[in-house]
C-alpha positions as CSV (number, residue, x, y, z in Angstrom):
1,M,45.6,-137.4,20.5
2,N,47.5,-140.3,22.2
3,A,47.9,-143.4,19.9
4,P,45.8,-146.6,20.9
5,R,47.7,-148.7,23.2
6,A,48.6,-152.0,21.8
7,P,47.0,-155.2,23.1
8,L,48.4,-157.6,26.3
9,M,50.6,-160.1,25.1
10,P,49.5,-163.7,25.8
11,L,51.8,-165.0,28.6
12,D,52.2,-168.2,26.6
13,E,53.1,-166.0,23.6
14,A,55.8,-164.4,25.2
15,R,57.3,-167.9,27.2
16,H,57.8,-168.9,23.3
17,K,59.1,-165.5,22.2
18,L,61.4,-165.8,25.2
19,L,62.6,-169.5,25.0
20,A,62.8,-168.8,21.2
21,Q,66.1,-166.5,21.5
22,V,68.1,-168.7,24.5
23,R,70.2,-171.0,24.0
24,R,71.9,-173.4,25.5
25,L,75.6,-172.2,27.0
26,P,78.3,-173.5,25.3
27,G,81.2,-175.5,27.8
28,T,80.6,-178.2,30.2
29,E,82.2,-179.0,33.6
30,A,83.1,-182.4,35.8
31,V,82.0,-182.0,39.4
32,A,82.0,-184.3,41.8
33,T,78.4,-186.1,42.5
34,F,78.6,-185.2,46.5
35,D,78.3,-181.1,45.0
36,A,76.3,-182.2,41.8
37,D,73.1,-181.0,43.3
38,A,70.6,-178.9,41.7
39,R,73.5,-179.3,38.2
40,V,72.3,-180.7,35.1
41,L,73.5,-183.5,33.5
42,A,75.7,-182.8,30.3
43,Q,75.9,-186.1,29.0
44,D,74.0,-189.5,29.2
45,L,74.8,-191.6,31.9
46,V,75.4,-194.8,30.9
47,S,75.4,-197.6,33.4
48,A,78.7,-199.8,33.1
49,L,77.0,-202.9,35.9
50,Q,73.8,-204.6,36.4
51,V,72.2,-203.2,39.7
52,P,72.1,-205.0,41.5
53,A,75.5,-206.7,40.5
54,F,74.0,-210.1,41.6
55,D,71.3,-211.9,43.1
56,N,70.8,-211.3,46.8
57,S,68.3,-211.5,49.5
58,S,65.7,-208.9,50.6
59,M,64.8,-209.9,54.0
60,D,67.0,-211.4,56.7
61,G,65.9,-215.0,56.4
62,Y,67.2,-218.5,55.2
63,A,68.0,-219.7,51.3
64,V,66.7,-222.3,50.5
65,R,65.8,-224.9,47.8
66,T,62.0,-224.7,47.4
67,A,62.4,-228.7,46.2
68,D,62.9,-229.5,49.8
69,L,60.2,-227.7,51.5
70,A,57.9,-230.1,52.3
71,P,55.1,-228.9,55.4
72,G,56.8,-229.4,58.7
73,A,60.1,-230.3,57.1
74,V,63.4,-229.8,59.3
75,L,66.6,-228.9,57.6
76,R,70.1,-228.4,58.1
77,V,71.3,-224.7,58.9
78,T,74.9,-225.6,57.0
79,Q,76.1,-221.7,56.7
80,R,75.4,-218.3,57.8
81,I,76.0,-215.6,54.9
82,P,76.2,-211.8,55.9
83,A,76.1,-209.1,53.2
84,G,79.6,-208.8,51.9
85,H,80.1,-212.3,51.9
86,N,79.6,-215.1,49.3
87,G,78.3,-218.3,50.4
88,Q,78.6,-222.1,49.4
89,P,76.9,-224.0,46.8
90,L,73.7,-225.1,48.7
91,Q,72.9,-228.9,48.9
92,A,69.8,-231.0,49.0
93,G,68.3,-231.2,52.9
94,E,70.6,-227.8,53.9
95,V,69.4,-224.2,54.4
96,A,71.5,-220.8,54.7
97,R,71.0,-218.4,57.1
98,I,70.8,-215.3,55.1
99,F,71.0,-211.2,55.9
100,T,69.1,-208.8,53.8
101,G,71.7,-207.6,51.0
102,A,73.9,-210.9,50.6
103,P,74.4,-212.8,47.7
104,V,72.1,-215.6,47.4
105,P,74.3,-219.0,47.3
106,P,74.3,-221.3,44.5
107,G,71.5,-223.9,44.4
108,A,68.9,-221.6,46.5
109,D,65.6,-220.2,44.2
110,A,64.2,-218.7,47.3
111,V,64.5,-216.4,50.6
112,V,62.0,-217.3,53.5
113,M,61.8,-214.7,55.9
114,Q,62.9,-215.2,59.9
115,E,59.7,-215.0,61.2
116,E,58.0,-218.2,59.1
117,V,60.5,-220.7,60.4
118,E,61.2,-222.2,63.6
119,V,64.8,-222.4,65.1
120,L,65.2,-225.7,66.7
121,G,68.0,-227.5,68.8
122,E,70.9,-228.6,67.2
123,Q,71.9,-232.3,65.7
124,D,75.1,-233.4,65.8
125,G,76.2,-229.9,66.2
126,V,74.3,-228.8,62.9
127,P,71.8,-226.3,63.8
128,Q,67.8,-227.2,62.8
129,V,65.0,-225.4,61.3
130,R,61.7,-226.4,60.5
131,F,59.2,-224.6,57.9
132,A,55.5,-224.8,58.1
133,Q,54.8,-224.3,54.3
134,P,56.2,-224.4,51.3
135,A,58.0,-221.5,49.3
136,Q,57.2,-219.9,45.9
137,P,60.4,-219.9,43.9
138,G,62.0,-216.3,43.4
139,Q,60.4,-215.5,46.7
140,W,62.2,-212.8,48.4
141,I,65.2,-212.6,46.1
142,R,66.3,-209.7,44.3
143,R,67.7,-210.3,41.0
144,S,70.4,-208.9,39.5
145,G,70.2,-206.4,37.1
146,E,66.5,-206.0,38.3
147,D,66.8,-202.4,38.9
148,V,69.2,-201.0,36.4
149,Q,71.1,-203.5,33.3
150,R,74.3,-203.2,31.8
151,G,74.3,-200.7,29.2
152,A,71.3,-198.7,30.0
153,T,70.9,-195.1,29.9
154,V,70.1,-194.2,33.6
155,L,70.3,-190.3,33.6
156,S,69.7,-188.7,29.8
157,A,71.6,-185.6,29.2
158,G,69.4,-182.5,30.1
159,T,68.2,-184.1,33.8
160,R,68.3,-181.6,36.4
161,L,70.0,-183.4,39.1
162,G,68.3,-184.1,42.7
163,P,69.4,-186.1,45.8
164,A,67.3,-189.5,44.5
165,E,69.5,-189.0,40.8
166,L,72.7,-188.6,42.6
167,G,72.0,-191.5,44.8
168,L,71.5,-193.4,41.1
169,A,74.9,-192.2,39.6
170,A,76.2,-193.3,43.1
171,S,75.1,-196.8,42.8
172,L,76.6,-197.1,39.6
173,G,79.9,-196.1,41.1
174,Q,80.2,-192.4,39.5
175,A,82.2,-190.2,41.6
176,H,82.3,-187.3,39.0
177,L,79.4,-186.2,36.6
178,T,79.4,-183.9,33.4
179,V,77.6,-181.3,34.0
180,A,76.6,-177.9,32.0
181,A,77.8,-174.9,32.7
182,R,76.3,-172.8,35.1
183,P,74.5,-169.4,33.9
184,R,76.7,-166.8,35.2
185,V,73.8,-164.4,36.8
186,A,74.2,-160.6,37.9
187,L,72.0,-159.2,40.4
188,F,71.1,-155.8,41.0
189,S,68.6,-153.3,41.7
190,T,67.9,-150.2,41.2
191,G,66.0,-146.8,43.4
192,D,67.1,-144.2,45.9
193,E,64.0,-145.6,47.9
194,L,65.6,-148.9,48.5
195,V,67.1,-150.1,52.2
196,M,68.8,-152.9,52.4
197,P,67.9,-154.8,56.2
198,G,70.6,-154.3,58.8
199,D,71.2,-150.6,57.6
200,V,68.8,-148.6,59.1
201,P,66.1,-150.3,61.9
202,P,62.6,-150.4,61.5
203,E,62.1,-147.1,63.6
204,A,64.5,-145.1,61.7
205,L,63.3,-145.8,58.1
206,P,62.8,-142.7,56.1
207,P,59.7,-141.3,54.9
208,G,59.2,-143.0,51.2
209,A,62.2,-145.5,52.0
210,I,61.7,-149.4,51.9
211,Y,63.8,-152.3,52.4
212,N,64.7,-154.6,49.5
213,S,63.3,-157.8,49.4
214,N,63.3,-158.7,45.9
215,R,66.8,-159.0,46.6
216,F,66.7,-161.4,49.2
217,F,64.0,-164.2,47.2
218,L,65.5,-163.2,43.9
219,K,69.3,-164.3,45.0
220,A,67.5,-167.5,46.3
221,L,65.8,-168.6,43.3
222,L,68.6,-168.3,41.5
223,H,70.7,-170.5,43.5
224,R,68.3,-173.1,43.7
225,M,68.4,-172.6,39.6
226,G,72.0,-173.8,39.6
227,C,73.2,-170.5,38.7
228,E,76.4,-168.6,39.9
229,V,75.0,-165.7,41.0
230,S,77.0,-161.8,41.6
231,D,75.0,-159.6,43.7
232,L,75.8,-156.3,42.5
233,G,73.8,-154.3,45.4
234,I,71.4,-151.1,44.7
235,V,73.0,-149.3,41.7
236,P,72.2,-145.5,42.1
237,D,69.1,-143.5,40.0
238,R,72.0,-142.2,38.5
239,R,72.7,-142.8,34.6
240,E,76.5,-142.9,34.6
241,A,76.7,-145.3,37.5
242,T,73.6,-147.3,35.8
243,L,76.0,-147.5,32.3
244,A,79.1,-148.6,34.2
245,A,77.2,-151.5,36.3
246,L,75.4,-153.0,33.1
247,K,79.0,-152.5,31.1
248,S,80.6,-154.8,33.8
249,A,77.8,-157.5,34.2
250,A,77.9,-158.2,30.5
251,D,81.5,-158.5,30.3
252,H,81.6,-161.2,33.1
253,H,77.9,-162.9,33.5
254,D,75.5,-164.5,30.6
255,L,72.2,-163.0,32.2
256,I,71.8,-159.7,34.0
257,L,68.4,-159.2,35.9
258,T,67.2,-156.7,37.7
259,S,63.8,-156.0,39.1
260,G,62.2,-152.7,39.2
261,G,63.6,-149.6,37.2
262,V,62.0,-150.4,33.4
263,S,59.2,-147.8,33.3
264,V,58.7,-144.8,31.7
265,G,59.4,-142.4,35.0
266,E,62.2,-139.7,34.6
267,E,64.5,-141.1,37.3
268,D,64.3,-144.5,35.3
269,H,67.8,-144.9,34.1
270,V,67.8,-148.9,32.9
271,K,65.6,-148.7,29.8
272,P,68.0,-146.2,28.0
273,A,71.1,-147.5,29.2
274,V,70.6,-150.9,28.1
275,Q,69.1,-149.5,24.9
276,A,72.5,-147.4,24.5
277,L,74.5,-150.6,24.6
278,G,72.4,-153.2,23.3
279,A,68.9,-153.5,22.8
280,L,65.7,-153.9,24.9
281,D,62.0,-154.7,24.3
282,L,59.1,-154.0,26.7
283,W,56.6,-156.3,27.3
284,Q,53.2,-155.9,28.6
285,I,51.8,-159.5,29.3
286,S,48.4,-160.6,29.9
287,M,49.3,-161.8,33.6
288,K,48.2,-160.7,37.0
289,P,50.3,-160.6,39.2
290,G,53.0,-158.9,37.0
291,K,52.8,-157.2,33.3
292,P,55.6,-155.4,32.8
293,F,58.3,-157.3,31.3
294,A,61.8,-156.2,29.8
295,F,63.7,-158.4,27.7
296,G,67.0,-157.5,25.6
297,H,70.6,-158.0,25.8
298,V,73.6,-156.0,26.4
299,R,77.1,-156.5,24.6
300,R,80.1,-157.5,25.7
301,S,82.9,-154.7,25.6
302,T,85.9,-157.4,26.3
303,E,85.2,-159.8,24.2
304,A,82.5,-160.6,21.2
305,G,78.7,-161.9,22.1
306,Q,76.6,-160.4,24.4
307,A,74.7,-161.1,27.9
308,H,70.8,-161.3,28.2
309,F,69.0,-158.7,30.3
310,V,65.9,-159.3,32.0
311,G,64.0,-156.8,34.4
312,L,61.1,-157.8,36.4
313,P,58.2,-155.9,37.9
314,G,59.3,-154.3,41.2
315,N,56.0,-155.1,43.6
316,P,57.6,-158.2,45.4
317,V,54.8,-160.7,44.5
318,S,55.0,-159.4,40.6
319,S,58.8,-159.8,40.9
320,Y,58.1,-164.0,42.5
321,I,55.9,-164.7,40.4
322,T,57.2,-163.8,36.8
323,F,60.1,-165.2,37.6
324,L,58.8,-168.7,38.0
325,L,56.9,-168.5,35.2
326,M,59.4,-166.6,32.8
327,V,62.8,-166.7,34.0
328,Q,63.1,-170.5,35.7
329,P,62.4,-171.9,32.4
330,M,65.0,-169.8,30.6
331,L,67.8,-170.5,33.5
332,L,66.9,-174.2,32.6
333,Q,67.3,-173.6,28.9
334,M,70.3,-172.4,29.1
335,Q,71.6,-175.6,31.0
336,G,70.2,-177.7,28.8
337,V,67.1,-179.2,29.9
338,A,64.1,-179.6,27.6
339,V,61.6,-176.9,29.1
340,Q,58.0,-178.8,29.5
341,P,54.6,-177.5,29.7
342,W,53.1,-176.8,33.2
343,A,51.1,-180.2,34.6
344,P,48.7,-178.5,36.7
345,L,46.4,-180.7,39.6
346,Q,42.7,-180.5,39.3
347,L,41.5,-179.5,42.5
348,P,38.5,-178.3,43.7
349,A,38.3,-174.5,45.0
350,H,37.0,-173.9,48.4
351,F,36.5,-170.6,47.7
352,D,34.4,-168.6,45.3
353,L,35.5,-165.7,42.9
354,P,32.4,-164.0,41.8
355,K,34.6,-162.7,38.9
356,G,37.6,-163.1,37.1
357,D,40.3,-160.3,36.1
358,K,41.0,-159.2,32.8
359,R,44.2,-161.2,32.7
360,R,45.2,-164.6,33.2
361,E,45.6,-164.5,37.1
362,F,47.6,-166.5,39.3
363,L,45.8,-166.5,42.2
364,R,47.8,-167.7,45.7
365,V,46.1,-170.5,47.5
366,R,46.7,-173.5,49.6
367,R,45.6,-177.0,49.8
368,N,43.7,-177.7,52.8
369,A,43.1,-181.0,55.1
370,A,39.4,-181.7,52.8
371,G,41.7,-181.9,50.0
372,G,40.6,-178.3,48.3
373,L,42.1,-175.2,48.1
374,D,41.9,-172.1,49.8
375,L,42.3,-168.3,48.8
376,F,44.6,-166.1,50.5
377,P,42.3,-163.2,51.2
378,N,44.5,-160.4,50.0
379,Q,45.7,-160.7,46.7
380,S,47.8,-157.7,46.0
381,S,51.2,-157.9,44.2
382,G,52.4,-156.0,47.2
383,V,51.6,-159.1,49.6
384,L,54.6,-161.1,49.8
385,T,52.7,-162.8,53.1
386,S,50.5,-164.6,50.4
387,V,53.2,-166.2,48.6
388,V,54.6,-167.4,52.0
389,W,51.4,-168.4,53.4
390,G,50.4,-170.3,50.1
391,D,52.1,-173.6,48.6
392,G,51.1,-172.8,45.0
393,V,49.0,-170.8,42.4
394,V,45.8,-171.3,41.2
395,D,46.2,-170.7,37.0
396,N,42.7,-169.2,36.7
397,P,41.8,-168.0,32.7
398,A,41.1,-164.3,32.1
399,G,37.6,-163.0,32.8
400,Q,36.8,-166.9,34.4
401,A,34.3,-167.1,37.5
402,I,35.3,-169.5,40.3
403,A,32.4,-171.4,42.1
404,H,33.1,-172.9,45.6
405,G,33.6,-176.5,44.5
406,D,34.5,-176.0,40.5
407,L,37.4,-177.6,39.4
408,V,40.7,-175.7,39.0
409,N,44.2,-175.8,37.5
410,F,46.9,-175.6,40.6
411,L,50.4,-175.5,40.1
412,P,52.4,-176.1,43.6
413,F,55.3,-174.0,43.8
414,A,57.0,-176.8,44.6
415,Q,57.6,-178.0,40.6
416,W,59.5,-174.5,40.4
417,L,61.7,-174.8,43.0
418,S,62.4,-178.7,43.9
């Protein structure tokens, strides 16, 4: 008599168990700010200056003393201040022609945009301008420090750096940044049925053979997470080859990532090989697509320590979605990022789902012009076109039916991939 199957593990519990076993990697490095995209800041960035560093004009126009601007006032333009140049103190009855970004001269307390000023002729060689209306003190002036105060922490350790963060760091004079060590990830596939694109043309693909698509999107996802990736290719379905690949990978990497190859099939050598070299847990997670998930470690032979091991499902969509839900937060935590709960958007479903699945389901959807979500018609775990077509997933609780117009939890892919 077969023993009863253990209940499926809730996804939130699986994430918690996984992240509880993951620590930040030791070590940091200094990299050029130009090269720090997708890296994680390892120490607080404290500003050594004010931004802006000085009061400056946010418009092309005229720097004025508001006390001089009676309706119809005609004033003298006594100086011209382009960006990068300092002006002279402004006296009563004077204005300064000023350009965007230029320092506001002493004595001026407002800027009037050029479109609101009438340019007259010269008098005694000095240009004259007329103002039709008064100005408010402070208008069109960017005050020193209004963006960043000296001594303020502008980026905290654990911040994942993107284009905006790099621009902010550069605005503070930072040519280099101290960032967390990259996770070193060994990626390999198992299965004699796998064929690399380019090795065999589609018309000559042998019966039972499939192209190895998972290897391509997993490598790209790893790079987007700031990882240093070693692509170890396809490991033959033989025990000694699998053992050798795992030993070598563990010695030089922090994580070994595979897709497929952790089932109980007789040709599957990954499970016993990992168990022989370390430890392995096989989880059945209550999620769809996906369910099988392997997590463990492989001991290093050349030094103390171990490498994490993760085995993803073999079906492409299952592998893709499980990476986003489980591996992505793991990699961020290894770099010192505080993993936050997902922040779904509440959007209306423009489809019907008469019957929910027994597992928590992640439905591939796409936002439409009406502000709702359309459902990809084929939700099979092997249909990779659903991920290309969609721009996110609906996080649908187990057993939950959906009627057209219901508000659902939408998770955009961009929150994982940006």
